[in-house]
Biopython code that builds the backbone (N, CA, C, O; Angstrom):
import numpy as np
from Bio.PDB.StructureBuilder import StructureBuilder

atoms = [
    (1, "UNK", "N", (9.048, -22.204, 0.280)),
    (1, "UNK", "CA", (8.941, -23.134, 1.392)),
    (1, "UNK", "C", (10.031, -22.809, 2.408)),
    (1, "UNK", "O", (11.208, -22.716, 2.059)),
    (2, "UNK", "N", (9.635, -22.640, 3.653)),
    (2, "UNK", "CA", (10.574, -22.321, 4.719)),
    (2, "UNK", "C", (10.665, -23.495, 5.686)),
    (2, "UNK", "O", (9.649, -23.927, 6.229)),
    (3, "UNK", "N", (11.859, -24.011, 5.906)),
    (3, "UNK", "CA", (12.084, -25.133, 6.827)),
    (3, "UNK", "C", (12.940, -24.628, 7.976)),
    (3, "UNK", "O", (13.824, -23.798, 7.760)),
    (4, "UNK", "N", (12.703, -25.106, 9.192)),
    (4, "UNK", "CA", (13.462, -24.670, 10.357)),
    (4, "UNK", "C", (13.018, -23.307, 10.859)),
    (4, "UNK", "O", (13.848, -22.523, 11.320)),
    (5, "UNK", "N", (11.741, -23.011, 10.781)),
    (5, "UNK", "CA", (11.201, -21.690, 11.094)),
    (5, "UNK", "C", (10.731, -21.544, 12.537)),
    (5, "UNK", "O", (10.382, -20.437, 12.948)),
    (6, "UNK", "N", (10.709, -22.604, 13.310)),
    (6, "UNK", "CA", (10.147, -22.518, 14.664)),
    (6, "UNK", "C", (11.119, -21.876, 15.646)),
    (6, "UNK", "O", (12.334, -22.039, 15.538)),
    (7, "UNK", "N", (10.552, -21.134, 16.618)),
    (7, "UNK", "CA", (11.342, -20.620, 17.741)),
    (7, "UNK", "C", (11.414, -21.663, 18.855)),
    (7, "UNK", "O", (12.413, -21.767, 19.567)),
    (8, "UNK", "N", (10.331, -22.434, 18.988)),
    (8, "UNK", "CA", (10.241, -23.424, 20.063)),
    (8, "UNK", "C", (9.304, -24.534, 19.614)),
    (8, "UNK", "O", (8.305, -24.272, 18.944)),
    (9, "UNK", "N", (9.622, -25.774, 19.979)),
    (9, "UNK", "CA", (8.763, -26.917, 19.690)),
    (9, "UNK", "C", (8.423, -27.613, 20.997)),
    (9, "UNK", "O", (9.280, -27.778, 21.865)),
    (10, "UNK", "N", (7.170, -28.017, 21.130)),
    (10, "UNK", "CA", (6.675, -28.654, 22.335)),
    (10, "UNK", "C", (6.033, -29.978, 21.920)),
    (10, "UNK", "O", (4.935, -29.983, 21.363)),
    (11, "UNK", "N", (6.709, -31.102, 22.186)),
    (11, "UNK", "CA", (6.203, -32.416, 21.807)),
    (11, "UNK", "C", (5.609, -33.098, 23.037)),
    (11, "UNK", "O", (6.288, -33.277, 24.049)),
    (12, "UNK", "N", (4.343, -33.472, 22.938)),
    (12, "UNK", "CA", (3.631, -34.117, 24.039)),
    (12, "UNK", "C", (3.068, -35.448, 23.577)),
    (12, "UNK", "O", (3.126, -35.772, 22.391)),
    (13, "UNK", "N", (2.522, -36.222, 24.509)),
    (13, "UNK", "CA", (1.933, -37.511, 24.148)),
    (13, "UNK", "C", (0.746, -37.350, 23.208)),
    (13, "UNK", "O", (0.581, -38.150, 22.287)),
    (14, "UNK", "N", (-0.076, -36.339, 23.418)),
    (14, "UNK", "CA", (-1.321, -36.199, 22.661)),
    (14, "UNK", "C", (-1.273, -35.124, 21.577)),
    (14, "UNK", "O", (-2.230, -34.989, 20.815)),
    (15, "UNK", "N", (-0.200, -34.365, 21.488)),
    (15, "UNK", "CA", (-0.112, -33.312, 20.468)),
    (15, "UNK", "C", (1.333, -32.838, 20.321)),
    (15, "UNK", "O", (2.196, -33.105, 21.156)),
    (16, "UNK", "N", (1.548, -32.129, 19.226)),
    (16, "UNK", "CA", (2.841, -31.490, 18.972)),
    (16, "UNK", "C", (2.564, -30.028, 18.654)),
    (16, "UNK", "O", (1.647, -29.723, 17.891)),
    (17, "UNK", "N", (3.348, -29.118, 19.229)),
    (17, "UNK", "CA", (3.135, -27.686, 19.037)),
    (17, "UNK", "C", (4.416, -27.033, 18.534)),
    (17, "UNK", "O", (5.520, -27.396, 18.942)),
    (18, "UNK", "N", (4.246, -26.061, 17.640)),
    (18, "UNK", "CA", (5.369, -25.275, 17.133)),
    (18, "UNK", "C", (5.056, -23.806, 17.373)),
    (18, "UNK", "O", (3.938, -23.361, 17.116)),
    (19, "UNK", "N", (6.031, -23.053, 17.862)),
    (19, "UNK", "CA", (5.830, -21.647, 18.196)),
    (19, "UNK", "C", (6.780, -20.762, 17.402)),
    (19, "UNK", "O", (7.920, -21.138, 17.129)),
    (20, "UNK", "N", (6.298, -19.592, 17.040)),
    (20, "UNK", "CA", (7.100, -18.591, 16.340)),
    (20, "UNK", "C", (6.611, -17.217, 16.779)),
    (20, "UNK", "O", (5.406, -16.967, 16.779)),
    (21, "UNK", "N", (7.521, -16.323, 17.153)),
    (21, "UNK", "CA", (7.127, -14.994, 17.637)),
    (21, "UNK", "C", (6.573, -14.123, 16.513)),
    (21, "UNK", "O", (5.594, -13.406, 16.721)),
    (22, "UNK", "N", (7.175, -14.170, 15.334)),
    (22, "UNK", "CA", (6.674, -13.430, 14.162)),
    (22, "UNK", "C", (6.678, -14.402, 12.989)),
    (22, "UNK", "O", (7.692, -15.040, 12.703)),
    (23, "UNK", "N", (5.546, -14.508, 12.321)),
    (23, "UNK", "CA", (5.421, -15.424, 11.185)),
    (23, "UNK", "C", (5.003, -14.634, 9.958)),
    (23, "UNK", "O", (3.849, -14.222, 9.838)),
    (24, "UNK", "N", (5.941, -14.426, 9.049)),
    (24, "UNK", "CA", (5.677, -13.657, 7.842)),
    (24, "UNK", "C", (4.862, -14.489, 6.870)),
    (24, "UNK", "O", (4.892, -15.717, 6.943)),
    (25, "UNK", "N", (4.133, -13.853, 5.960)),
    (25, "UNK", "CA", (3.360, -14.600, 4.957)),
    (25, "UNK", "C", (4.267, -15.534, 4.163)),
    (25, "UNK", "O", (5.421, -15.207, 3.888)),
    (26, "UNK", "N", (3.740, -16.689, 3.802)),
    (26, "UNK", "CA", (4.518, -17.648, 3.029)),
    (26, "UNK", "C", (4.049, -19.060, 3.281)),
    (26, "UNK", "O", (3.026, -19.278, 3.929)),
    (27, "UNK", "N", (4.792, -20.012, 2.773)),
    (27, "UNK", "CA", (4.497, -21.430, 2.940)),
    (27, "UNK", "C", (5.527, -22.008, 3.892)),
    (27, "UNK", "O", (6.729, -21.814, 3.708)),
    (28, "UNK", "N", (5.059, -22.719, 4.909)),
    (28, "UNK", "CA", (5.931, -23.300, 5.922)),
    (28, "UNK", "C", (5.675, -24.793, 6.020)),
    (28, "UNK", "O", (4.552, -25.254, 5.815)),
    (29, "UNK", "N", (6.720, -25.545, 6.333)),
    (29, "UNK", "CA", (6.588, -26.987, 6.514)),
    (29, "UNK", "C", (7.163, -27.361, 7.867)),
    (29, "UNK", "O", (8.231, -26.893, 8.259)),
    (30, "UNK", "N", (6.436, -28.211, 8.570)),
    (30, "UNK", "CA", (6.894, -28.697, 9.868)),
    (30, "UNK", "C", (6.513, -30.158, 9.972)),
    (30, "UNK", "O", (5.367, -30.516, 9.700)),
    (31, "UNK", "N", (7.440, -31.001, 10.355)),
    (31, "UNK", "CA", (7.142, -32.428, 10.458)),
    (31, "UNK", "C", (7.769, -33.006, 11.717)),
    (31, "UNK", "O", (8.711, -32.450, 12.280)),
    (32, "UNK", "N", (7.224, -34.133, 12.138)),
    (32, "UNK", "CA", (7.773, -34.857, 13.276)),
    (32, "UNK", "C", (7.507, -36.342, 13.062)),
    (32, "UNK", "O", (6.662, -36.708, 12.245)),
    (33, "UNK", "N", (8.209, -37.188, 13.777)),
    (33, "UNK", "CA", (8.111, -38.638, 13.633)),
    (33, "UNK", "C", (7.334, -39.195, 14.817)),
    (33, "UNK", "O", (7.540, -38.797, 15.963)),
    (34, "UNK", "N", (6.441, -40.122, 14.511)),
    (34, "UNK", "CA", (5.662, -40.786, 15.562)),
    (34, "UNK", "C", (5.892, -42.289, 15.473)),
    (34, "UNK", "O", (6.255, -42.810, 14.418)),
    (35, "UNK", "N", (5.682, -42.970, 16.572)),
    (35, "UNK", "CA", (5.810, -44.425, 16.607)),
    (35, "UNK", "C", (4.434, -45.037, 16.853)),
    (35, "UNK", "O", (3.753, -44.678, 17.813)),
    (36, "UNK", "N", (4.030, -45.956, 15.985)),
    (36, "UNK", "CA", (2.749, -46.640, 16.149)),
    (36, "UNK", "C", (2.870, -47.677, 17.259)),
    (36, "UNK", "O", (3.855, -48.411, 17.321)),
    (37, "UNK", "N", (1.876, -47.737, 18.128)),
    (37, "UNK", "CA", (1.885, -48.716, 19.222)),
    (37, "UNK", "C", (0.889, -49.839, 18.998)),
    (37, "UNK", "O", (0.903, -50.828, 19.731)),
    (38, "UNK", "N", (0.014, -49.705, 17.986)),
    (38, "UNK", "CA", (-0.899, -50.785, 17.637)),
    (38, "UNK", "C", (-1.350, -50.622, 16.192)),
    (38, "UNK", "O", (-1.354, -49.517, 15.649)),
    (39, "UNK", "N", (-1.731, -51.743, 15.580)),
    (39, "UNK", "CA", (-2.190, -51.733, 14.191)),
    (39, "UNK", "C", (-3.636, -51.252, 14.129)),
    (39, "UNK", "O", (-4.375, -51.345, 15.109)),
    (40, "UNK", "N", (-4.032, -50.736, 12.961)),
    (40, "UNK", "CA", (-5.415, -50.307, 12.772)),
    (40, "UNK", "C", (-5.513, -49.178, 11.772)),
    (40, "UNK", "O", (-4.518, -48.742, 11.191)),
    (41, "UNK", "N", (-6.729, -48.717, 11.587)),
    (41, "UNK", "CA", (-7.015, -47.582, 10.717)),
    (41, "UNK", "C", (-7.453, -46.424, 11.599)),
    (41, "UNK", "O", (-8.352, -46.573, 12.426)),
    (42, "UNK", "N", (-6.821, -45.278, 11.425)),
    (42, "UNK", "CA", (-7.068, -44.139, 12.293)),
    (42, "UNK", "C", (-7.326, -42.887, 11.462)),
    (42, "UNK", "O", (-6.820, -42.757, 10.347)),
    (43, "UNK", "N", (-8.102, -41.984, 12.003)),
    (43, "UNK", "CA", (-8.329, -40.680, 11.398)),
    (43, "UNK", "C", (-7.554, -39.664, 12.228)),
    (43, "UNK", "O", (-7.775, -39.547, 13.433)),
    (44, "UNK", "N", (-6.652, -38.933, 11.590)),
    (44, "UNK", "CA", (-5.897, -37.906, 12.306)),
    (44, "UNK", "C", (-6.647, -36.580, 12.226)),
    (44, "UNK", "O", (-7.169, -36.234, 11.166)),
    (45, "UNK", "N", (-6.710, -35.850, 13.302)),
    (45, "UNK", "CA", (-7.381, -34.550, 13.256)),
    (45, "UNK", "C", (-6.578, -33.559, 12.425)),
    (45, "UNK", "O", (-5.379, -33.750, 12.219)),
    (46, "UNK", "N", (-7.227, -32.508, 11.950)),
    (46, "UNK", "CA", (-6.498, -31.526, 11.138)),
    (46, "UNK", "C", (-5.485, -30.744, 11.972)),
    (46, "UNK", "O", (-5.700, -30.488, 13.156)),
    (47, "UNK", "N", (-4.392, -30.375, 11.340)),
    (47, "UNK", "CA", (-3.444, -29.462, 11.983)),
    (47, "UNK", "C", (-4.102, -28.093, 12.044)),
    (47, "UNK", "O", (-4.842, -27.716, 11.135)),
    (48, "UNK", "N", (-3.838, -27.353, 13.100)),
    (48, "UNK", "CA", (-4.443, -26.037, 13.276)),
    (48, "UNK", "C", (-3.368, -25.022, 13.616)),
    (48, "UNK", "O", (-2.458, -25.310, 14.394)),
    (49, "UNK", "N", (-3.469, -23.845, 13.042)),
    (49, "UNK", "CA", (-2.559, -22.739, 13.342)),
    (49, "UNK", "C", (-3.398, -21.560, 13.795)),
    (49, "UNK", "O", (-4.445, -21.275, 13.214)),
    (50, "UNK", "N", (-2.938, -20.872, 14.837)),
    (50, "UNK", "CA", (-3.667, -19.699, 15.313)),
    (50, "UNK", "C", (-2.710, -18.708, 15.948)),
    (50, "UNK", "O", (-1.623, -19.070, 16.398)),
    (51, "UNK", "N", (-3.130, -17.452, 15.979)),
    (51, "UNK", "CA", (-2.363, -16.421, 16.674)),
    (51, "UNK", "C", (-2.587, -16.580, 18.175)),
    (51, "UNK", "O", (-3.717, -16.779, 18.621)),
    (52, "UNK", "N", (-1.515, -16.492, 18.946)),
    (52, "UNK", "CA", (-1.606, -16.732, 20.377)),
    (52, "UNK", "C", (-2.570, -15.771, 21.075)),
    (52, "UNK", "O", (-3.353, -16.201, 21.921)),
    (53, "UNK", "N", (-2.530, -14.508, 20.746)),
    (53, "UNK", "CA", (-3.367, -13.533, 21.431)),
    (53, "UNK", "C", (-4.566, -13.098, 20.593)),
    (53, "UNK", "O", (-5.332, -12.227, 21.007)),
    (54, "UNK", "N", (-4.730, -13.702, 19.419)),
    (54, "UNK", "CA", (-5.891, -13.445, 18.569)),
    (54, "UNK", "C", (-6.343, -14.768, 17.954)),
    (54, "UNK", "O", (-6.202, -14.962, 16.747)),
    (55, "UNK", "N", (-6.886, -15.687, 18.770)),
    (55, "UNK", "CA", (-7.233, -17.015, 18.255)),
    (55, "UNK", "C", (-8.330, -17.003, 17.197)),
    (55, "UNK", "O", (-8.578, -18.024, 16.555)),
    (56, "UNK", "N", (-8.994, -15.854, 17.003)),
    (56, "UNK", "CA", (-9.990, -15.780, 15.932)),
    (56, "UNK", "C", (-9.330, -15.792, 14.553)),
    (56, "UNK", "O", (-9.997, -16.029, 13.546)),
    (57, "UNK", "N", (-8.011, -15.534, 14.508)),
    (57, "UNK", "CA", (-7.237, -15.648, 13.270)),
    (57, "UNK", "C", (-6.591, -17.030, 13.256)),
    (57, "UNK", "O", (-5.616, -17.274, 13.968)),
    (58, "UNK", "N", (-7.132, -17.925, 12.450)),
    (58, "UNK", "CA", (-6.642, -19.297, 12.463)),
    (58, "UNK", "C", (-6.778, -19.923, 11.087)),
    (58, "UNK", "O", (-7.426, -19.370, 10.199)),
    (59, "UNK", "N", (-6.169, -21.064, 10.927)),
    (59, "UNK", "CA", (-6.285, -21.863, 9.717)),
    (59, "UNK", "C", (-6.086, -23.317, 10.074)),
    (59, "UNK", "O", (-5.488, -23.636, 11.102)),
    (60, "UNK", "N", (-6.584, -24.196, 9.233)),
    (60, "UNK", "CA", (-6.396, -25.630, 9.472)),
    (60, "UNK", "C", (-6.401, -26.377, 8.148)),
    (60, "UNK", "O", (-6.858, -25.863, 7.126)),
    (61, "UNK", "N", (-5.883, -27.601, 8.187)),
    (61, "UNK", "CA", (-5.824, -28.419, 6.987)),
    (61, "UNK", "C", (-6.905, -29.505, 7.079)),
    (61, "UNK", "O", (-7.697, -29.519, 8.021)),
    (62, "UNK", "N", (-6.929, -30.391, 6.119)),
    (62, "UNK", "CA", (-7.907, -31.483, 6.095)),
    (62, "UNK", "C", (-7.481, -32.609, 7.045)),
    (62, "UNK", "O", (-6.318, -32.693, 7.439)),
    (63, "UNK", "N", (-8.426, -33.461, 7.404)),
    (63, "UNK", "CA", (-8.099, -34.659, 8.171)),
    (63, "UNK", "C", (-7.473, -35.686, 7.233)),
    (63, "UNK", "O", (-7.618, -35.590, 6.014)),
    (64, "UNK", "N", (-6.787, -36.655, 7.795)),
    (64, "UNK", "CA", (-6.134, -37.688, 7.008)),
    (64, "UNK", "C", (-6.428, -39.060, 7.614)),
    (64, "UNK", "O", (-6.655, -39.182, 8.818)),
    (65, "UNK", "N", (-6.422, -40.078, 6.773)),
    (65, "UNK", "CA", (-6.571, -41.454, 7.244)),
    (65, "UNK", "C", (-5.195, -42.087, 7.277)),
    (65, "UNK", "O", (-4.431, -41.963, 6.320)),
    (66, "UNK", "N", (-4.870, -42.766, 8.373)),
    (66, "UNK", "CA", (-3.590, -43.440, 8.544)),
    (66, "UNK", "C", (-3.875, -44.917, 8.762)),
    (66, "UNK", "O", (-4.687, -45.280, 9.613)),
    (67, "UNK", "N", (-3.203, -45.769, 7.991)),
    (67, "UNK", "CA", (-3.373, -47.218, 8.130)),
    (67, "UNK", "C", (-2.058, -47.817, 8.608)),
    (67, "UNK", "O", (-1.027, -47.689, 7.948)),
    (68, "UNK", "N", (-2.107, -48.473, 9.766)),
    (68, "UNK", "CA", (-0.937, -49.138, 10.351)),
    (68, "UNK", "C", (-1.158, -50.636, 10.238)),
    (68, "UNK", "O", (-2.111, -51.174, 10.801)),
    (69, "UNK", "N", (-0.269, -51.314, 9.504)),
    (69, "UNK", "CA", (-0.383, -52.784, 9.326)),
    (69, "UNK", "C", (0.324, -53.524, 10.419)),
    (69, "UNK", "O", (0.330, -54.755, 10.427)),
]
sb = StructureBuilder()
sb.init_structure("model")
sb.init_model(0)
sb.init_chain("A")
sb.init_seg("    ")
for serial, (resi, resn, name, xyz) in enumerate(atoms, 1):
    if name == "N":
        sb.init_residue(resn, " ", resi, " ")
    sb.init_atom(name, np.array(xyz, "f"), 0.0, 1.0, " ", f" {name:<3s}", serial, name[0])
structure = sb.get_structure()
């Protein structure tokens, strides 16, 4: 597990992006904190990783359900 692997992070209202110029094979973890603005049950879209100049090489995880009380 590699932590602190990003070259640049871009946090926006609708998404969060992490950039790395060279990404060697392995397991990586990246997390960020969000603030809920209303209660409810939400489905989060899957995280997606892709090569910047070869977007046909990509991977993604499963969707998740988030419950805010």
